[in-house]
C-alpha positions as CSV (number, residue, x, y, z in Angstrom):
1,X,75.4,102.5,131.4
2,X,77.4,105.6,130.2
3,X,80.4,103.4,129.4
4,X,78.4,101.1,127.2
5,X,76.8,104.0,125.4
6,X,80.1,105.8,125.0
7,X,81.7,102.6,123.6
8,X,78.9,102.0,121.2
9,X,79.1,105.6,119.9
10,X,82.9,105.4,119.5
11,X,82.6,102.1,117.7
12,X,80.0,103.5,115.3
13,X,82.2,106.5,114.5
14,X,85.3,104.4,113.8
15,X,83.4,101.9,111.7
16,X,81.7,104.7,109.8
17,X,85.0,106.3,108.9
18,X,86.5,103.1,107.8
19,X,83.5,102.3,105.7
20,X,83.8,105.7,103.9
21,X,87.2,104.8,102.6
22,X,87.1,103.6,99.0
23,X,90.1,102.0,97.4
24,X,90.9,102.7,93.8
25,X,92.9,100.0,92.1
26,X,95.6,100.9,89.7
27,X,95.9,99.3,86.2
28,X,98.6,97.0,87.4
29,X,96.5,95.7,90.3
30,X,93.6,95.1,87.9
31,X,95.8,93.1,85.6
32,X,97.1,91.1,88.6
33,X,93.6,90.3,89.8
34,X,92.6,89.3,86.3
35,X,95.7,87.0,85.5
36,X,96.1,85.7,89.0
37,X,92.8,86.1,90.9
38,X,93.0,85.8,94.7
39,X,92.2,82.2,95.8
40,X,89.8,82.5,98.8
41,X,89.0,85.2,101.4
42,X,92.4,85.0,103.1
43,X,94.4,85.9,100.0
44,X,91.9,88.6,99.1
45,X,92.2,90.1,102.6
46,X,96.0,89.9,102.4
47,X,96.1,91.7,99.0
48,X,93.8,94.4,100.3
49,X,96.0,94.9,103.4
50,X,99.1,95.0,101.3
51,X,97.6,97.6,99.0
52,X,96.3,99.7,101.9
53,X,99.6,99.8,103.5
54,X,101.5,100.4,100.2
55,X,103.7,97.3,100.3
């Protein structure tokens, strides 16, 4: 029972810290999204990951 409770608490803490992160898009990223919008959730997720990692 303690393991499940501890796992739930850790999961809540990790997801809470990730939810608190807010990405601020640069002007170039806004232009890219306007001229060439992501086509579907896969490409949207890919761009988000690329921007988060700085690539």
